[in-house]
C-alpha positions in Angstrom: 57.0 15.6 -2.2 53.3 16.1 -3.0 53.8 19.6 -4.2 56.6 18.3 -6.5 54.3 15.6 -7.7 51.4 18.0 -8.4 53.8 20.4 -10.3 55.3 17.6 -12.4 51.9 16.1 -13.2 50.6 19.5 -14.4 53.8 20.1 -16.4 53.8 16.6 -18.0 50.1 17.0 -19.0 50.8 20.5 -20.4 53.6 18.9 -22.4 51.3 16.2 -23.8 51.0 13.3 -21.4 47.6 11.8 -21.1 48.4 9.8 -17.9 51.3 9.9 -15.5 52.3 7.7 -12.5 55.1 7.5 -10.0 56.8 4.3 -9.0 59.2 3.5 -6.1 62.2 1.5 -7.6 61.9 -0.7 -4.5 58.6 -2.1 -6.0 60.7 -4.1 -8.5 62.3 -5.9 -5.5 59.0 -6.3 -3.6 57.2 -8.0 -6.6 60.4 -9.8 -7.8 58.9 -10.3 -11.3 61.7 -8.8 -13.3 65.3 -10.1 -13.5 67.7 -7.9 -11.5 69.5 -6.5 -14.5 66.2 -5.1 -15.9 65.4 -3.2 -12.7 65.7 0.6 -12.5 68.3 0.6 -9.7 70.5 -1.8 -11.8 70.3 0.4 -14.9 70.9 3.7 -13.0 71.7 3.3 -9.3 70.9 7.0 -8.5 67.2 6.6 -9.3 64.8 7.3 -6.4 61.6 7.6 -8.5 60.4 6.2 -11.9 58.0 8.6 -13.6 55.9 6.8 -16.1 54.2 8.8 -18.9 51.5 7.5 -21.2 49.9 8.8 -24.4 46.7 7.2 -25.7 46.3 5.8 -29.2 43.1 6.9 -31.1 40.8 3.9 -31.2 39.2 4.4 -34.6 42.7 4.5 -36.2 43.8 1.4 -34.2 40.7 -0.3 -35.7 42.1 0.3 -39.2 45.2 -1.7 -38.6 47.1 -2.8 -40.7 47.1 0.6 -42.4 49.4 3.6 -43.1 47.2 5.6 -40.7 48.0 3.2 -37.8 51.6 3.2 -38.8 51.9 7.0 -38.8 50.0 7.4 -35.5 52.3 4.8 -33.9 55.4 6.7 -35.1 53.9 10.1 -34.1 53.1 8.7 -30.6 56.6 7.3 -30.2 58.2 10.6 -31.2 56.0 12.6 -28.8 56.8 10.2 -26.0 60.5 10.4 -26.4 60.4 14.2 -26.7 58.2 14.4 -23.6 60.4 12.2 -21.4 63.6 13.8 -22.7 62.3 17.3 -21.9 60.9 16.4 -18.5 64.3 14.9 -17.6 66.0 18.1 -18.7 63.5 20.1 -16.6 64.3 18.1 -13.6 68.0 18.5 -14.2 67.6 22.2 -14.3 66.0 21.9 -10.9 69.1 20.1 -9.7 67.4 16.7 -9.6 69.6 14.3 -11.7 67.4 12.6 -14.2 67.5 10.5 -17.4 64.9 9.0 -19.6 64.4 5.6 -21.1 63.0 5.7 -24.7 59.6 4.0 -25.4 60.9 1.0 -27.3 64.7 0.9 -27.4 65.1 -2.3 -29.3 66.3 -0.6 -32.6 64.6 -2.8 -35.2 61.8 -5.3 -35.1 64.1 -8.0 -36.6 66.4 -7.7 -33.6 63.5 -8.9 -31.4 63.4 -12.1 -33.4 66.9 -12.9 -32.2 66.6 -11.3 -28.8 63.0 -10.7 -27.8 63.6 -8.3 -25.0 64.1 -4.6 -24.4 66.5 -3.4 -21.7 63.7 -2.0 -19.7 60.0 -2.7 -19.5 57.6 0.3 -19.5 54.7 -2.2 -19.0 56.1 -3.3 -15.6 57.0 0.3 -14.7 53.4 1.4 -15.5 52.0 -1.4 -13.4 54.2 -0.4 -10.4 53.2 3.2 -11.0 49.5 2.3 -10.5 48.5 3.0 -14.1 46.9 -0.3 -14.8 47.2 -4.1 -14.7 48.7 -6.6 -17.1 46.2 -8.5 -19.2 46.1 -11.8 -21.0 47.8 -10.3 -24.0 50.8 -9.1 -21.9 49.7 -5.5 -22.6 49.1 -3.1 -19.7 45.4 -2.3 -19.5 44.4 1.1 -18.3 41.0 2.5 -17.2 41.2 5.3 -19.7 42.5 3.5 -22.9 42.6 -0.2 -22.2 45.8 -1.3 -23.9 45.6 1.5 -26.5 48.3 3.5 -24.8 52.1 3.8 -25.1 54.6 4.5 -22.3 57.9 6.1 -21.6 59.8 6.4 -18.3 61.9 9.0 -16.6 64.4 8.0 -13.9 65.0 10.7 -11.4 67.0 11.1 -8.2 64.1 13.2 -6.8 62.2 11.2 -4.1 58.5 11.5 -4.8 55.5 9.8 -3.1 54.7 6.7 -5.2 51.3 5.7 -6.5 49.7 2.5 -5.2 49.6 -0.5 -7.5 46.1 -1.4 -8.7 44.8 -4.5 -6.9 41.7 -5.1 -9.1 42.5 -6.9 -12.3 41.2 -5.0 -15.3 41.4 -8.0 -17.7 38.1 -9.9 -18.0 39.6 -12.9 -19.8 37.1 -12.4 -22.7 39.7 -14.1 -24.9 39.2 -11.6 -27.7 43.0 -11.2 -28.1 43.4 -15.0 -28.2 40.7 -15.4 -30.8 41.7 -12.5 -33.1 45.5 -12.8 -33.1 46.5 -13.4 -36.7 49.4 -15.7 -35.9 47.8 -17.3 -32.8 50.7 -16.0 -30.6 48.5 -15.7 -27.5 47.1 -18.5 -25.5 45.3 -18.4 -22.1 46.6 -20.1 -18.9 44.3 -21.4 -16.2 46.4 -20.5 -13.3 47.0 -16.8 -14.1 45.5 -13.8 -15.8 48.5 -13.3 -18.0 48.5 -15.6 -21.0 51.3 -17.4 -22.8 52.9 -15.3 -25.5 54.9 -16.7 -28.4 57.0 -13.5 -28.7 59.0 -14.9 -31.7 55.9 -15.6 -33.8 54.7 -12.1 -32.9 58.0 -10.5 -33.8 58.2 -12.4 -37.1 54.7 -11.2 -38.1 55.6 -7.7 -37.3 58.7 -8.0 -39.4 56.5 -9.0 -42.4 54.2 -6.1 -41.7 57.2 -3.7 -41.6 58.2 -4.8 -45.1 54.7 -3.8 -46.3 54.9 -0.5 -44.5 52.0 -1.4 -42.2 53.8 -2.0 -38.9 52.8 -2.6 -36.1 50.0 -5.2 -35.9 48.1 -3.9 -32.9 45.2 -6.4 -33.2 45.4 -7.4 -29.5 45.1 -3.7 -28.5 42.3 -3.1 -31.1 40.0 -5.9 -29.9 40.4 -5.4 -26.1 37.0 -4.2 -24.6 38.6 -2.4 -21.7 38.9 1.4 -21.7 36.8 4.5 -21.4 37.8 5.4 -24.9 35.2 2.9 -26.2 32.4 5.0 -24.7 34.0 8.1 -26.2 33.9 6.6 -29.6 30.7 4.7 -29.2 32.6 1.5 -29.8 31.4 -0.7 -26.9 29.8 -3.4 -29.0 32.5 -4.1 -31.7 33.7 -7.5 -30.4 31.6 -9.5 -32.8 32.7 -7.3 -35.7 36.4 -7.9 -34.8 36.0 -11.6 -34.4 34.2 -12.0 -37.7 36.5 -9.7 -39.7 39.0 -12.2 -41.1 36.4 -14.7 -42.2 34.1 -12.0 -43.5 36.8 -10.4 -45.6 38.1 -13.7 -46.9 34.6 -14.4 -48.2 34.0 -10.9 -49.5 36.9 -8.5 -49.7 34.4 -5.7 -50.2 32.2 -6.6 -47.2 30.2 -3.4 -46.4 30.6 -3.8 -42.6 34.3 -3.0 -43.1 34.0 -0.4 -45.9 36.0 2.4 -44.3 38.8 0.1 -43.0 39.1 -1.5 -46.5 39.4 1.9 -48.1 42.2 3.1 -45.8 44.2 -0.1 -46.1 44.4 0.2 -49.9 46.6 3.2 -49.8 50.1 4.2 -48.5 51.3 0.6 -48.0 52.5 -2.4 -50.0 49.7 -5.0 -50.6 
């Protein structure tokens, strides 16, 4: 099993994955956090391993949200993820290990989420059970490498592989940046748990408005999160105050020099 794991990890990274984890479908039953119909074994009973693949989003472009650059990066990442998972499932099938993939979003259109704010399968929970990170206040999965600036896709395979261990140490520091900076105040903290309360309808409605302007998705909660080694890579460890001041500063001065490059990018390729 370990040889298979090593080979698949190398293959997936050669195909473009930044991170990869392996989850035992039984973990959904052990933790009992997800309704039965959303669990891998309910969706496809032949599954013995869920392979979770992640691609990191580039922090400086996330910081430019809402912008056409962020929109195009999001679309590119989604396409890469779906191709990666589809081709990995095909590879496993050629090795006589029956496999399927679950696309990265699979809700069709943002407006559908306003009426039915769920997808048929949660890659966030899969990534948690595959040991890739922990769920933060914002409901995003936080990873050591990218914080929440990473997107996921999953492959269900009949091949039995050694699973990764779930991370025990919470990565979320409860800094409340996502709460303070959310443009529609959709996130609020709860005293008895790390994970906050999310108004998913308010979030979806805001995304629908951004979609009309061709500047979907929002991504503010992923932008402001201080977790992730990518902050060191981009020398962006001390941006929290800049994030928190952004809305007020730009309201007072739309040409504020601290946000010059972001202002420039946001002026083009999208409706005002």
